[in-house]
C-alpha positions as CSV (number, residue, x, y, z in Angstrom):
1,X,13.5,26.4,4.8
2,X,12.1,27.5,8.5
3,X,11.6,25.4,12.0
4,X,8.1,24.9,11.1
5,X,8.8,23.1,7.5
6,X,11.7,21.1,8.8
7,X,9.3,19.7,11.9
8,X,6.7,18.8,9.2
9,X,8.9,17.3,6.7
10,X,10.8,15.1,9.8
11,X,7.2,14.1,10.8
12,X,6.2,12.9,7.5
13,X,9.5,11.3,6.6
14,X,9.2,9.3,9.7
15,X,5.8,7.8,9.6
16,X,5.5,4.2,8.8
17,X,2.6,2.1,7.8
18,X,0.2,1.2,10.4
19,X,-3.0,-1.4,9.9
20,X,-5.6,1.5,10.8
21,X,-4.1,3.8,8.0
22,X,-7.0,2.1,5.7
23,X,-9.3,3.9,7.8
24,X,-7.6,7.2,8.2
25,X,-8.8,10.3,5.7
26,X,-5.4,11.9,5.2
27,X,-3.5,11.4,1.8
28,X,-0.4,10.3,3.7
29,X,-2.0,7.5,5.5
30,X,-4.2,6.3,2.6
31,X,-1.0,6.5,0.2
32,X,0.7,4.2,2.9
33,X,-2.0,1.6,2.8
34,X,-2.2,1.5,-0.7
35,X,1.7,1.0,-1.2
36,X,1.8,-1.4,1.4
37,X,-1.2,-3.2,-0.3
38,X,0.7,-3.3,-3.5
39,X,3.9,-4.2,-2.1
40,X,2.2,-7.0,-0.2
41,X,0.5,-8.2,-3.3
42,X,3.9,-8.1,-5.4
43,X,6.0,-10.1,-2.5
44,X,3.3,-12.7,-2.5
45,X,2.5,-13.2,-5.9
46,X,6.4,-12.4,-7.3
47,X,5.8,-9.8,-9.9
48,X,4.1,-6.3,-10.1
49,X,1.4,-7.9,-12.9
50,X,0.8,-10.9,-10.7
51,X,-2.0,-13.3,-11.4
52,X,-3.3,-15.5,-8.9
53,X,-2.9,-19.1,-10.2
54,X,-3.0,-22.6,-9.4
55,X,-7.0,-22.3,-8.9
56,X,-9.1,-25.2,-8.5
57,X,-10.8,-24.4,-12.2
58,X,-7.0,-24.0,-13.7
59,X,-7.5,-20.1,-14.2
60,X,-5.5,-17.5,-13.5
61,X,-7.1,-14.6,-11.6
62,X,-5.8,-11.2,-12.0
63,X,-4.9,-9.3,-8.6
64,X,-7.1,-6.4,-8.5
65,X,-5.5,-2.8,-8.1
66,X,-8.1,-1.1,-5.7
67,X,-7.9,-0.3,-2.1
68,X,-9.1,-1.9,1.0
69,X,-12.8,-1.9,1.4
């Protein structure tokens, strides 16, 4: 691996989620935003196929699996 590849790899590996990743157009930022949203949904609901329960009408609502719009 040459020095350029090493520097690029370190740059990618060190990148963290930022709220403005939702507006960025590069693959890494949009992937970080999508992953952050999935983890946030799973954390708040407690499982990967979670639903929003305890609604006013007693129905369970599935959490949509789409990106930020």
